[in-house]
C-alpha positions, 0 to 999 in steps of 0.5 A: 092478565087483562090486556090494556085498552087502546084508544084513538082520538082523531079529527078527520075533517069530514074525510075531505082533506084530499080536496083541501076541505072542499068536499069529502072523498072516497080516498079520504075514507079509505086511507084513514080506514087503512091507517086504523086497520094497520095499527098494532095492537088494534084500538078498542075505542076510536073517537072521531070528530068532524064526521058528517051525516049527508050533505052537499059537501059530503056527496059532491065528490063521493057518490054514496051507494044509496041516498040514505047512506051516511058518511059514517056508514060509507066509512065503516064499509071502507074500514071493513074492506081494509080489514078484508085486505089484511085477512083480519075480522073487523071487530067494530060497531059505530055510533053517530052523534049529530051536532048540526046542519047548515041548510039552504031551504031543505038542502043540507050544505054541510053537516057535522057530528061526532062518532065513536067506534067500539071493538064490541068483541072486547067491550060491551056498550051499556049506554050511549046518548047517540039519539040525544047528544048533550049540547054544550054550545055557548051562544054569545049573541042570542039573536044569532044562536040558530046560525051557530054551529052546535057543539055537543058531547058524545057519551058511552058507558062500556064494560070490559070482559071483567065487568069493569066500567069505563065512561068515554066522552068525545067532544069538539069545542067551538073556536073563540068567538069574535064577538068578545072584546078580548078576541081583538085586544088579546095576543092569544085567541085559541083556548082564550075565548069566553065562549070556549070557557063556558063550553068547557064548564058545561062539558066538565059538569056533564062528565062529572054527572054522568061518570059518578066517580067511575073511570073515564076518558075525555077525548076531542078537538078542544081548539085550545092549546096547553096552558090556555084558560080552557086547558087550565080549567079542565086540568085544575078546576075540573080535576082532569089529567092531561094524558100527554102532560102526565106521560111527559110527551108535553111540558105544558107549552102551547106550541111544543107538540102540534096536533093540527096545521093550517098552511105554515101554522102549527097548533096543539088543539087536541087532547085526551084527559082522564080521571084518577081511576085510569092508568095510562101506559103509553102514547105509542103511535102519537106523533106531532103534526107533519111527522111522516112516520105516521100512517095518518100523515097528510090525511087530515089537518089534525093528527090522531092521539093514540094511547093505551091504558088500564082501568082501575083495578085491572 
């Protein structure tokens, strides 16, 4: 019998939540690393959003071992230490996907990207686009496009021990643009931005072209709640299945299961999607934002989505 695969999708807020997002900390990396290492069963795939390379924000409160050490490298060192504390071998290899850097002169003030961590004892990575992530950014105002945060989609194609293929997509969509009239006239904003819908279309086109009908999962922070135009496009026109909805964890209402929070505001912004060649078993470990039972409580302004699935034919 083939063991199901377990996946985690998590916006880690560049490991800076302990300082309210002002700067990354060792505590932020260590606590999230311990949370992942404590999961039973261990995840085979971990998709992370808001991971820096190296910048003033990522090093202001945390001194890397060397000027060349990236944030992901220092996080992986903490993850290895977390496994050592538990006397367990660490099975992971990490892939980083650069998105953009905000600079003053030659100094990076902040950077951003995505990461995918893979259990290489269980899965073989056949392909990835870490060297050239696919860009999905929509520039509503062309003259300011160089100032806008780049949005990308990370992609890996992996195979399990039986040779079954799986495509893993990790992304982070933009916030709704304030340059559109609808931003100021509508009552809803998240997931209603014209730029967000453009990015969702670009994402769906890339997913369709790369997967070529094979099993796939799409993870990330979509800055869009269930029921929004972005969510409806992905689940209706693009033909993806919202996993939380399929397993009955949500019923399509935008605020019923918050995955992110800011002050008193609670929002459902994070999702996992799949196609019909992936069969989901459970979402054990996925808890709403603010639930203190989670080992990730208080470690980011988002919560991880965690679930198990089988590849078609497994």
